C-alpha positions as CSV (number, residue, x, y, z in Angstrom):
1,X,191.8,108.9,179.3
2,X,194.7,111.1,180.1
3,X,197.1,110.2,182.8
4,X,198.7,113.0,184.6
5,X,202.0,112.2,186.3
6,X,203.0,114.4,189.1
7,X,206.6,114.3,190.2
8,X,207.4,115.6,193.6
9,X,210.9,116.7,194.2
10,X,211.8,116.6,197.8
11,X,214.4,119.3,198.5
12,X,215.7,120.2,201.8
13,X,215.3,123.9,202.3
14,X,218.4,125.7,203.4
15,X,217.0,126.3,206.9
16,X,216.7,122.6,207.3
17,X,220.1,121.7,206.0
18,X,222.6,119.8,208.2
19,X,223.6,122.2,210.9
20,X,227.2,122.6,211.8
21,X,228.8,123.2,215.2
22,X,232.0,125.0,216.2
23,X,233.0,124.1,219.8
24,X,235.7,126.3,221.2
25,X,236.3,123.8,224.0
26,X,237.9,121.5,221.4
27,X,240.5,124.1,220.5
28,X,243.8,124.7,222.4
29,X,243.4,127.9,224.3
30,X,244.7,129.7,227.4
31,X,241.2,131.2,228.0
32,X,239.4,127.9,228.6
33,X,236.6,129.2,226.3
34,X,233.3,127.3,226.4
35,X,231.5,128.9,223.5
36,X,229.6,126.7,221.1
37,X,228.2,128.0,217.8
38,X,225.6,126.2,215.7
39,X,223.9,127.0,212.4
40,X,224.5,126.6,208.7
41,X,228.1,126.0,207.7
42,X,228.5,129.6,206.4
43,X,226.9,131.1,209.5
44,X,229.1,129.1,211.8
45,X,232.2,129.8,209.8
46,X,231.5,133.6,209.9
47,X,230.7,133.8,213.6
48,X,233.4,131.4,214.7
49,X,236.1,133.2,212.7
50,X,235.0,136.6,214.1
51,X,235.1,135.0,217.6
52,X,238.7,133.7,217.0
53,X,239.8,137.2,215.9
54,X,238.0,139.3,218.5
55,X,238.3,137.0,221.6
56,X,241.4,135.0,220.9
57,X,243.6,137.5,219.0
58,X,244.0,135.5,215.7
59,X,244.6,137.4,212.5
60,X,241.9,137.3,209.8
61,X,243.5,135.2,207.1
62,X,242.3,132.6,204.6
63,X,244.3,130.0,206.6
64,X,242.3,130.8,209.8
65,X,239.0,130.4,207.9
66,X,240.2,127.0,206.6
67,X,241.3,125.9,210.0
68,X,238.0,126.9,211.5
69,X,236.1,125.2,208.6
70,X,238.1,122.0,209.2
71,X,237.0,121.8,212.9
72,X,233.3,122.1,212.1
73,X,231.2,119.1,213.0
74,X,227.7,118.0,212.1
75,X,225.1,118.7,214.8
76,X,223.9,115.5,216.4
């Protein structure tokens, strides 16, 4: 009798990966901005960086992207 072993790999699809949050309220600002952005790390990084440039006057630099990335938190 043959035994067939089936291995099931449980992989979290990218749309179910841990979501990240960028919360503008946690950043020093003269605008008292209340924007919160949630999504995948790359989605949030892209949108939060664009927001920092367009709304807060930051320059688009690798340093800005790293600063934004360092402030991202896991969604709870």
